C-alpha positions, 0 to 999 in steps of 0.5 A, a space after each residue: 427513478 427505478 432501473 431494471 439493471 442486472 449485475 451482468 449489465 454492470 459487468 459487461 459495461 465495466 469490461 468494455 470500459 476497461 478494454 475500450 474495445 468490444 471484441 476484446 471485452 467480449 472475448 474476456 467475457 466469453 460472449 459474442 461481440 454482437 451480443 455484448 453490443 446489444 447488452 450495452 445498448 440496452 443498458 444505455 437505453 435503460 439509463 437514458 444516457 450514452 456511455 461510449 463514443 463509438 468510432 470506426 477503430 476505437 471506443 471512448 468513454 463519455 463523461 457519464 461513462 467515466 463516472 459510472 466506471 468509477 462508481 460501479 467499480 466501487 459498488 462491485 467491490 463493496 458487494 464482493 466484500 459483503 458476500 465475502 463477509 457472509 461466507 466468513 459468517 457461514 464458516 464461523 468467523 465474525 469478519 475480516 480485516 485487510 492490512 497493508 504495511 511497510 516491512 518495519 511495522 511487522 517487527 513489533 507494532 503489528 504482531 503486538 497489535 494483533 495479539 492484543 486484539 485477538 484476546 477479545 476478538 478470536 474469530 477475525 480473519 486477518 489478511 496481511 500484505 507487505 506493500 509500499 506506501 503509495 500502493 497502500 494509499 491506492 488500496 485504501 482509496 479503492 476499498 481493497 484494504 481496510 488499514 495501512 501502516 506507512 511512513 508518510 507525512 501526509 495523505 489524500 483528504 479521503 484518508 485519515 492518518 495517525 502517528 503511532 511510533 516515532 523512532 531513531 534511524 540506524 546505520 547498517 554496516 557489514 559485520 566486518 566493517 572497521 567502524 563500530 559503536 565505539 569508534 563511530 563519531 559522525 556519518 561524515 566518516 562514510 562520505 566515500 562509501 556507497 549507500 543502499 537506500 529505500 527508493 524515493 518511490 517508497 516514500 518521498 517524505 521519508 527519502 527527503 528526511 534521510 537526505 537531510 541527514 546527509 545535508 547536515 553532514 555536508 556531503 552528498 551520498 554515493 547511492 549504488 542501489 535503491 530498493 523498497 524492501 529491507 531484506 534486499 538492503 540487508 542482503 546487499 549490505 551483508 555482501 559488501 555492496 554498500 551501507 545503509 540507513 533504516 528505521 531503528 525497528 528494523 535493527 531487530 531483524 536477525 539472520 544477516 551478517 550485518 551490524 547496526 549503529 543507532 543514530 541517536 545524536 541527530 535531529 531527524 526521526 522517522 515516523 510510523 503512522 496508521 492510515 484508513 479511509 474515512 468512508 470504510 464501514 468495516 466494524 472491525 476497523 473501528 475496534 482496532 483503531 480504538 485499540 491503537 
């Protein structure tokens, strides 16, 4: 079955599906409300379906409407990617790779990866964005990103995950703290200290592993601050708001008046993994996964 549907019809539908209000959608599209209503009606007649349940004061998506909202959104993103890729080719580039990452991946893993990759692929545009683990999953599922570097144990079935680095945790202390590598014995020495930790929203599995460290030392930490950015942790520790525990790779970051003690005597380790969408057709993704 063939349908005479134009791209503008899809954009009109998605605007109404997003706003669930014809007047607001029309204002967003800079067209008249009656005109928008006619276009949606034409789309419904062309498809032979009902997209919206229209009530006096509200508009609701039908089951078909909800399905098409999801599918059309993905199709538009694919089209947008295709057009962006065409522009890159016109500008002399061979493609683009959109990378999401947690901060610790930028210390060594990503820079080394990109340096190695660019030796044989000099005409690739890399778009890098530091975001939390859950947002990376959302971006990969919606094809807004090509690859992610996360601290997670498991991901949705639509995604693949591969471990690339397992490392120790490190204790983070102010530079002038009385405990140092030579007199450090156990985390139990800090049972009365305030801790600044990565928020559980950063990664539930990562947070649980850190809490296991405290369980093994037989005390519950006093948590004074939660954050999702290592720079915030380091600045707070530097200013004596508390101490912290972070992945060892972050101990390479300078510029703060802090010190690190590697927790190499505990069983808990933290894992950095790469994740991607199985249905992502970006050819550059296959090449960079092969290099990893």
